[in-house]
VOKOLNU-185140 format. One record per atom (N, C-alpha, C): residue number from 1; atom name; x, y, z. Coordinates in steps of 0.2 Angstrom, whole numbers, always signed. Layout:
% residues N
[guba NUM,CA,[X,Y,Z]]
...
This chain:
% residues 136
[guba 1,N,[+468,+599,+169]]
[guba 1,CA,[+472,+602,+171]]
[guba 1,C,[+475,+602,+176]]
[guba 2,N,[+482,+602,+173]]
[guba 2,CA,[+487,+601,+179]]
[guba 2,C,[+488,+606,+185]]
[guba 3,N,[+487,+603,+193]]
[guba 3,CA,[+487,+608,+196]]
[guba 3,C,[+497,+609,+201]]
[guba 4,N,[+495,+615,+202]]
[guba 4,CA,[+503,+615,+205]]
[guba 4,C,[+503,+610,+210]]
[guba 5,N,[+500,+607,+213]]
[guba 5,CA,[+502,+602,+219]]
[guba 5,C,[+503,+595,+216]]
[guba 6,N,[+499,+594,+210]]
[guba 6,CA,[+503,+588,+207]]
[guba 6,C,[+509,+588,+203]]
[guba 7,N,[+512,+595,+202]]
[guba 7,CA,[+518,+596,+199]]
[guba 7,C,[+523,+596,+206]]
[guba 8,N,[+521,+597,+211]]
[guba 8,CA,[+525,+596,+218]]
[guba 8,C,[+527,+590,+220]]
[guba 9,N,[+522,+585,+217]]
[guba 9,CA,[+522,+579,+220]]
[guba 9,C,[+526,+576,+215]]
[guba 10,N,[+523,+576,+207]]
[guba 10,CA,[+528,+573,+202]]
[guba 10,C,[+537,+574,+203]]
[guba 11,N,[+537,+580,+208]]
[guba 11,CA,[+544,+585,+206]]
[guba 11,C,[+546,+580,+212]]
[guba 12,N,[+544,+581,+217]]
[guba 12,CA,[+547,+576,+222]]
[guba 12,C,[+547,+569,+222]]
[guba 13,N,[+544,+564,+217]]
[guba 13,CA,[+546,+560,+215]]
[guba 13,C,[+550,+560,+210]]
[guba 14,N,[+551,+564,+206]]
[guba 14,CA,[+557,+564,+200]]
[guba 14,C,[+562,+564,+205]]
[guba 15,N,[+565,+571,+208]]
[guba 15,CA,[+570,+572,+210]]
[guba 15,C,[+571,+566,+217]]
[guba 16,N,[+569,+563,+221]]
[guba 16,CA,[+568,+558,+224]]
[guba 16,C,[+571,+549,+222]]
[guba 17,N,[+569,+549,+216]]
[guba 17,CA,[+572,+543,+211]]
[guba 17,C,[+576,+544,+207]]
[guba 18,N,[+575,+548,+203]]
[guba 18,CA,[+583,+552,+198]]
[guba 18,C,[+588,+558,+199]]
[guba 19,N,[+587,+560,+206]]
[guba 19,CA,[+591,+567,+208]]
[guba 19,C,[+586,+571,+205]]
[guba 20,N,[+589,+580,+207]]
[guba 20,CA,[+588,+584,+207]]
[guba 20,C,[+591,+585,+198]]
[guba 21,N,[+599,+585,+198]]
[guba 21,CA,[+602,+585,+195]]
[guba 21,C,[+601,+580,+188]]
[guba 22,N,[+598,+574,+189]]
[guba 22,CA,[+595,+570,+184]]
[guba 22,C,[+589,+572,+183]]
[guba 23,N,[+587,+576,+183]]
[guba 23,CA,[+579,+579,+184]]
[guba 23,C,[+578,+584,+178]]
[guba 24,N,[+574,+585,+174]]
[guba 24,CA,[+572,+593,+172]]
[guba 24,C,[+564,+594,+172]]
[guba 25,N,[+563,+599,+170]]
[guba 25,CA,[+555,+602,+171]]
[guba 25,C,[+550,+599,+166]]
[guba 26,N,[+556,+598,+160]]
[guba 26,CA,[+553,+593,+155]]
[guba 26,C,[+551,+589,+158]]
[guba 27,N,[+554,+584,+160]]
[guba 27,CA,[+552,+576,+162]]
[guba 27,C,[+545,+578,+167]]
[guba 28,N,[+547,+583,+173]]
[guba 28,CA,[+540,+583,+176]]
[guba 28,C,[+535,+585,+172]]
[guba 29,N,[+535,+589,+169]]
[guba 29,CA,[+530,+591,+165]]
[guba 29,C,[+527,+587,+161]]
[guba 30,N,[+532,+583,+158]]
[guba 30,CA,[+530,+574,+156]]
[guba 30,C,[+525,+570,+160]]
[guba 31,N,[+528,+569,+166]]
[guba 31,CA,[+526,+567,+171]]
[guba 31,C,[+520,+567,+172]]
[guba 32,N,[+515,+574,+173]]
[guba 32,CA,[+508,+575,+174]]
[guba 32,C,[+503,+579,+168]]
[guba 33,N,[+508,+575,+162]]
[guba 33,CA,[+502,+577,+157]]
[guba 33,C,[+501,+586,+154]]
[guba 34,N,[+506,+589,+157]]
[guba 34,CA,[+507,+595,+155]]
[guba 34,C,[+515,+597,+150]]
[guba 35,N,[+513,+604,+149]]
[guba 35,CA,[+519,+607,+146]]
[guba 35,C,[+523,+610,+151]]
[guba 36,N,[+531,+610,+148]]
[guba 36,CA,[+536,+614,+152]]
[guba 36,C,[+533,+621,+152]]
[guba 37,N,[+530,+625,+148]]
[guba 37,CA,[+528,+634,+149]]
[guba 37,C,[+525,+634,+156]]
[guba 38,N,[+520,+628,+157]]
[guba 38,CA,[+514,+626,+164]]
[guba 38,C,[+517,+627,+168]]
[guba 39,N,[+523,+621,+169]]
[guba 39,CA,[+525,+622,+175]]
[guba 39,C,[+531,+628,+176]]
[guba 40,N,[+532,+632,+172]]
[guba 40,CA,[+537,+636,+173]]
[guba 40,C,[+532,+642,+176]]
[guba 41,N,[+524,+642,+174]]
[guba 41,CA,[+522,+647,+177]]
[guba 41,C,[+520,+647,+183]]
[guba 42,N,[+520,+642,+187]]
[guba 42,CA,[+518,+640,+193]]
[guba 42,C,[+526,+643,+197]]
[guba 43,N,[+533,+638,+194]]
[guba 43,CA,[+540,+639,+198]]
[guba 43,C,[+544,+641,+191]]
[guba 44,N,[+546,+647,+194]]
[guba 44,CA,[+552,+651,+191]]
[guba 44,C,[+559,+646,+188]]
[guba 45,N,[+558,+643,+191]]
[guba 45,CA,[+565,+638,+189]]
[guba 45,C,[+563,+632,+192]]
[guba 46,N,[+568,+625,+193]]
[guba 46,CA,[+569,+621,+195]]
[guba 46,C,[+570,+621,+201]]
[guba 47,N,[+574,+626,+204]]
[guba 47,CA,[+576,+627,+210]]
[guba 47,C,[+571,+629,+214]]
[guba 48,N,[+567,+634,+212]]
[guba 48,CA,[+558,+636,+215]]
[guba 48,C,[+554,+629,+215]]
[guba 49,N,[+557,+627,+211]]
[guba 49,CA,[+552,+622,+211]]
[guba 49,C,[+556,+615,+216]]
[guba 50,N,[+562,+614,+215]]
[guba 50,CA,[+564,+611,+223]]
[guba 50,C,[+562,+613,+229]]
[guba 51,N,[+565,+619,+230]]
[guba 51,CA,[+561,+622,+234]]
[guba 51,C,[+555,+624,+237]]
[guba 52,N,[+550,+623,+234]]
[guba 52,CA,[+543,+623,+235]]
[guba 52,C,[+541,+616,+236]]
[guba 53,N,[+544,+610,+233]]
[guba 53,CA,[+544,+603,+234]]
[guba 53,C,[+545,+603,+242]]
[guba 54,N,[+551,+604,+245]]
[guba 54,CA,[+554,+601,+248]]
[guba 54,C,[+552,+604,+256]]
[guba 55,N,[+551,+612,+254]]
[guba 55,CA,[+548,+617,+260]]
[guba 55,C,[+544,+614,+263]]
[guba 56,N,[+538,+610,+264]]
[guba 56,CA,[+535,+609,+270]]
[guba 56,C,[+538,+604,+275]]
[guba 57,N,[+545,+600,+273]]
[guba 57,CA,[+546,+595,+277]]
[guba 57,C,[+552,+599,+282]]
[guba 58,N,[+555,+605,+277]]
[guba 58,CA,[+559,+611,+281]]
[guba 58,C,[+555,+614,+285]]
[guba 59,N,[+549,+617,+284]]
[guba 59,CA,[+545,+621,+289]]
[guba 59,C,[+544,+616,+295]]
[guba 60,N,[+542,+610,+293]]
[guba 60,CA,[+540,+604,+299]]
[guba 60,C,[+545,+602,+305]]
[guba 61,N,[+552,+603,+301]]
[guba 61,CA,[+557,+602,+304]]
[guba 61,C,[+558,+607,+309]]
[guba 62,N,[+559,+615,+307]]
[guba 62,CA,[+561,+621,+310]]
[guba 62,C,[+556,+620,+317]]
[guba 63,N,[+548,+619,+315]]
[guba 63,CA,[+541,+620,+319]]
[guba 63,C,[+543,+615,+324]]
[guba 64,N,[+547,+611,+323]]
[guba 64,CA,[+549,+605,+330]]
[guba 64,C,[+555,+609,+333]]
[guba 65,N,[+558,+610,+330]]
[guba 65,CA,[+565,+613,+335]]
[guba 65,C,[+562,+618,+337]]
[guba 66,N,[+556,+621,+337]]
[guba 66,CA,[+554,+629,+338]]
[guba 66,C,[+552,+626,+345]]
[guba 67,N,[+550,+620,+345]]
[guba 67,CA,[+547,+617,+353]]
[guba 67,C,[+551,+615,+359]]
[guba 68,N,[+558,+615,+357]]
[guba 68,CA,[+562,+613,+360]]
[guba 68,C,[+566,+618,+366]]
[guba 69,N,[+563,+616,+370]]
[guba 69,CA,[+569,+624,+374]]
[guba 69,C,[+575,+625,+375]]
[guba 70,N,[+577,+628,+376]]
[guba 70,CA,[+586,+630,+376]]
[guba 70,C,[+589,+629,+380]]
[guba 71,N,[+595,+630,+382]]
[guba 71,CA,[+598,+628,+389]]
[guba 71,C,[+596,+633,+393]]
[guba 72,N,[+595,+639,+390]]
[guba 72,CA,[+592,+645,+394]]
[guba 72,C,[+586,+646,+397]]
[guba 73,N,[+584,+639,+395]]
[guba 73,CA,[+575,+640,+398]]
[guba 73,C,[+575,+634,+402]]
[guba 74,N,[+579,+629,+401]]
[guba 74,CA,[+577,+624,+406]]
[guba 74,C,[+586,+619,+406]]
[guba 75,N,[+587,+618,+411]]
[guba 75,CA,[+595,+614,+412]]
[guba 75,C,[+594,+608,+406]]
[guba 76,N,[+590,+604,+408]]
[guba 76,CA,[+591,+598,+404]]
[guba 76,C,[+583,+597,+403]]
[guba 77,N,[+582,+592,+398]]
[guba 77,CA,[+575,+589,+394]]
[guba 77,C,[+572,+585,+401]]
[guba 78,N,[+567,+585,+402]]
[guba 78,CA,[+566,+577,+403]]
[guba 78,C,[+566,+572,+400]]
[guba 79,N,[+566,+567,+400]]
[guba 79,CA,[+566,+561,+396]]
[guba 79,C,[+562,+559,+392]]
[guba 80,N,[+553,+563,+397]]
[guba 80,CA,[+548,+560,+392]]
[guba 80,C,[+549,+564,+386]]
[guba 81,N,[+550,+571,+389]]
[guba 81,CA,[+550,+577,+382]]
[guba 81,C,[+557,+575,+375]]
[guba 82,N,[+562,+571,+377]]
[guba 82,CA,[+564,+569,+374]]
[guba 82,C,[+561,+563,+370]]
[guba 83,N,[+560,+560,+374]]
[guba 83,CA,[+555,+554,+368]]
[guba 83,C,[+553,+557,+363]]
[guba 84,N,[+549,+562,+367]]
[guba 84,CA,[+541,+565,+362]]
[guba 84,C,[+543,+568,+357]]
[guba 85,N,[+550,+572,+357]]
[guba 85,CA,[+552,+576,+354]]
[guba 85,C,[+556,+571,+348]]
[guba 86,N,[+560,+566,+348]]
[guba 86,CA,[+563,+560,+344]]
[guba 86,C,[+556,+557,+341]]
[guba 87,N,[+548,+555,+342]]
[guba 87,CA,[+544,+552,+340]]
[guba 87,C,[+542,+558,+336]]
[guba 88,N,[+542,+562,+338]]
[guba 88,CA,[+538,+568,+334]]
[guba 88,C,[+543,+568,+326]]
[guba 89,N,[+550,+569,+326]]
[guba 89,CA,[+554,+568,+322]]
[guba 89,C,[+554,+563,+316]]
[guba 90,N,[+555,+558,+320]]
[guba 90,CA,[+552,+550,+317]]
[guba 90,C,[+545,+550,+311]]
[guba 91,N,[+542,+554,+314]]
[guba 91,CA,[+534,+556,+311]]
[guba 91,C,[+535,+561,+306]]
[guba 92,N,[+538,+562,+307]]
[guba 92,CA,[+541,+569,+301]]
[guba 92,C,[+545,+567,+297]]
[guba 93,N,[+549,+563,+297]]
[guba 93,CA,[+552,+560,+293]]
[guba 93,C,[+549,+554,+288]]
[guba 94,N,[+543,+550,+294]]
[guba 94,CA,[+538,+547,+289]]
[guba 94,C,[+532,+551,+280]]
[guba 95,N,[+530,+556,+287]]
[guba 95,CA,[+526,+560,+282]]
[guba 95,C,[+529,+563,+275]]
[guba 96,N,[+536,+564,+278]]
[guba 96,CA,[+540,+569,+273]]
[guba 96,C,[+544,+565,+270]]
[guba 97,N,[+543,+558,+269]]
[guba 97,CA,[+550,+554,+266]]
[guba 97,C,[+554,+553,+257]]
[guba 98,N,[+551,+557,+253]]
[guba 98,CA,[+552,+559,+248]]
[guba 98,C,[+559,+562,+249]]
[guba 99,N,[+553,+571,+252]]
[guba 99,CA,[+560,+578,+253]]
[guba 99,C,[+564,+574,+257]]
[guba 100,N,[+565,+569,+264]]
[guba 100,CA,[+569,+567,+264]]
[guba 100,C,[+574,+563,+262]]
[guba 101,N,[+574,+561,+258]]
[guba 101,CA,[+575,+556,+253]]
[guba 101,C,[+580,+560,+249]]
[guba 102,N,[+579,+565,+246]]
[guba 102,CA,[+581,+570,+242]]
[guba 102,C,[+586,+574,+244]]
[guba 103,N,[+585,+577,+252]]
[guba 103,CA,[+589,+578,+256]]
[guba 103,C,[+595,+574,+259]]
[guba 104,N,[+594,+570,+260]]
[guba 104,CA,[+598,+564,+261]]
[guba 104,C,[+603,+562,+255]]
[guba 105,N,[+601,+559,+251]]
[guba 105,CA,[+605,+555,+247]]
[guba 105,C,[+610,+563,+240]]
[guba 106,N,[+606,+571,+241]]
[guba 106,CA,[+611,+576,+238]]
[guba 106,C,[+614,+581,+241]]
[guba 107,N,[+612,+582,+246]]
[guba 107,CA,[+612,+587,+248]]
[guba 107,C,[+620,+589,+246]]
[guba 108,N,[+624,+582,+247]]
[guba 108,CA,[+633,+586,+245]]
[guba 108,C,[+631,+589,+238]]
[guba 109,N,[+629,+586,+233]]
[guba 109,CA,[+626,+589,+227]]
[guba 109,C,[+623,+598,+227]]
[guba 110,N,[+619,+598,+230]]
[guba 110,CA,[+616,+604,+232]]
[guba 110,C,[+617,+608,+237]]
[guba 111,N,[+621,+610,+240]]
[guba 111,CA,[+626,+612,+244]]
[guba 111,C,[+625,+621,+243]]
[guba 112,N,[+625,+622,+236]]
[guba 112,CA,[+623,+630,+236]]
[guba 112,C,[+616,+633,+236]]
[guba 113,N,[+613,+628,+234]]
[guba 113,CA,[+606,+629,+235]]
[guba 113,C,[+603,+632,+240]]
[guba 114,N,[+601,+636,+243]]
[guba 114,CA,[+596,+640,+249]]
[guba 114,C,[+592,+636,+252]]
[guba 115,N,[+587,+630,+251]]
[guba 115,CA,[+582,+628,+254]]
[guba 115,C,[+588,+622,+256]]
[guba 116,N,[+593,+620,+254]]
[guba 116,CA,[+596,+613,+255]]
[guba 116,C,[+602,+617,+261]]
[guba 117,N,[+604,+625,+261]]
[guba 117,CA,[+606,+625,+265]]
[guba 117,C,[+602,+627,+271]]
[guba 118,N,[+598,+631,+271]]
[guba 118,CA,[+592,+631,+277]]
[guba 118,C,[+591,+623,+280]]
[guba 119,N,[+591,+618,+276]]
[guba 119,CA,[+590,+609,+280]]
[guba 119,C,[+595,+609,+283]]
[guba 120,N,[+601,+610,+281]]
[guba 120,CA,[+607,+609,+284]]
[guba 120,C,[+608,+611,+291]]
[guba 121,N,[+608,+619,+290]]
[guba 121,CA,[+608,+621,+298]]
[guba 121,C,[+603,+619,+303]]
[guba 122,N,[+595,+619,+303]]
[guba 122,CA,[+592,+614,+304]]
[guba 122,C,[+593,+607,+307]]
[guba 123,N,[+597,+605,+303]]
[guba 123,CA,[+599,+597,+305]]
[guba 123,C,[+605,+599,+308]]
[guba 124,N,[+609,+602,+308]]
[guba 124,CA,[+614,+602,+313]]
[guba 124,C,[+611,+606,+321]]
[guba 125,N,[+606,+608,+320]]
[guba 125,CA,[+602,+610,+328]]
[guba 125,C,[+599,+607,+329]]
[guba 126,N,[+595,+599,+328]]
[guba 126,CA,[+593,+596,+330]]
[guba 126,C,[+599,+590,+332]]
[guba 127,N,[+605,+590,+328]]
[guba 127,CA,[+610,+587,+330]]
[guba 127,C,[+614,+589,+338]]
[guba 128,N,[+614,+596,+338]]
[guba 128,CA,[+616,+597,+343]]
[guba 128,C,[+611,+597,+349]]
[guba 129,N,[+605,+596,+349]]
[guba 129,CA,[+600,+594,+354]]
[guba 129,C,[+600,+588,+357]]
[guba 130,N,[+601,+584,+352]]
[guba 130,CA,[+602,+579,+353]]
[guba 130,C,[+608,+576,+358]]
[guba 131,N,[+613,+579,+356]]
[guba 131,CA,[+619,+578,+357]]
[guba 131,C,[+620,+581,+364]]
[guba 132,N,[+617,+586,+363]]
[guba 132,CA,[+617,+589,+373]]
[guba 132,C,[+615,+585,+376]]
[guba 133,N,[+608,+581,+375]]
[guba 133,CA,[+604,+577,+379]]
[guba 133,C,[+607,+570,+379]]
[guba 134,N,[+613,+570,+375]]
[guba 134,CA,[+615,+562,+377]]
[guba 134,C,[+618,+558,+382]]
[guba 135,N,[+618,+553,+386]]
[guba 135,CA,[+621,+553,+393]]
[guba 135,C,[+628,+552,+392]]
[guba 136,N,[+631,+554,+395]]
[guba 136,CA,[+640,+555,+395]]
[guba 136,C,[+642,+549,+397]]
């Protein structure tokens, strides 16, 4: 029996390799040796499958950003805090490489997909933090 997690991993792999638009639920079902209806039992649509597949990476980025003090809380990061944040970000990228590949390579084609819009907003926040702390 194919598990939900196997379906998510197959979707991540296929979306990263062939693109979201170049992948179908049937292909993902074939990749894990199950039926299309079985995939649709767990995920209402291909978009729901994409969201479930890349949400852990986006949740991790959101968690990282929640640890960053706002300008109102602290005048500036200490250098050690900034290094720790960048290190944690790199670790996040490595841990979620396929999801990051999907987002980076396909975000322009998927702007209308809510999970991609959420990721775009978080990346903009991260960029703002890093730019605010960059030496002048």
